[in-house]
N, C-alpha and C positions, 0 to 999 in steps of 0.2 A: 389450522390446516397443515397437514403433513405433506412434505415435498418428497417426491421420488427422486433421490439424488442421482440414480443411474440415468433416468430420463433427462434430468437437468444437465448432467455432464455430457451426455450424447448430443443434446441440442447445442450446447456450448461448443463442443469439438467440431460438430458439423459446420457451424457458422464461422468459427474463427480459424479453422484450418484452411479455409478457402480465401481466394483473393477478395478484397484487397489486403486482408490481414496476414494470411499465410503463416500463422503461428505454429511452431513445432509442438506436437502433442505428446512427446515421449515423457513418461513419468518415472520417478525413482521407484525401485521395488518396494513392496509393502512388507518390509522386514526390518529388523533392528540393526542391520549392517550399514544403514545410511542415516544421516542426521534428520532428514525430513521425509520419512517414508510416505509413498503415495502422492507426493507433490510433483508438479511439473518440473522437469529438469531446466527448462528455460524460464528465467525469472520473470520476464515480461508476460509470458503465458500464465504463470502463476498469479501475477497481479491482475491480469484480465479475468481469470477464473474467480478470484476473490471478489472483484468488483461486480462480476456477473451475478454471483450468489447474493451479494448485498443488495443489488438492484431488484432481484426477485423478491427478497424479503420485504423491502420497502413497498413494492407493488402489492404484495399480499396483505400487508398491514393496512395500506390505503384502501384496498377493496373491501377488506373486512370492516373497517370503520364506516365506509359508505353504506354497506349492507346493514350494519347495526343502526345507523341513523335512519335509513329508509324504513326498516322494520319498526322502529320506535314511533314513526309518524303514521303508521297504518292503523 
């Protein structure tokens, strides 16, 4: 299953920029003038984004396995 990263990032930013998290969402420019282009300037925000993506991947893997098991029993 392919993930639409724009959709995922928008959902993350909508959720975590609000209370109670209030994480800043500024990102470094996407160019070679910075060490980590496109990442969040605030390290806790970047960690939250990385964890959010990992959680989505785990959920997709789990759901895929469940569907495969269900399909094999039909």
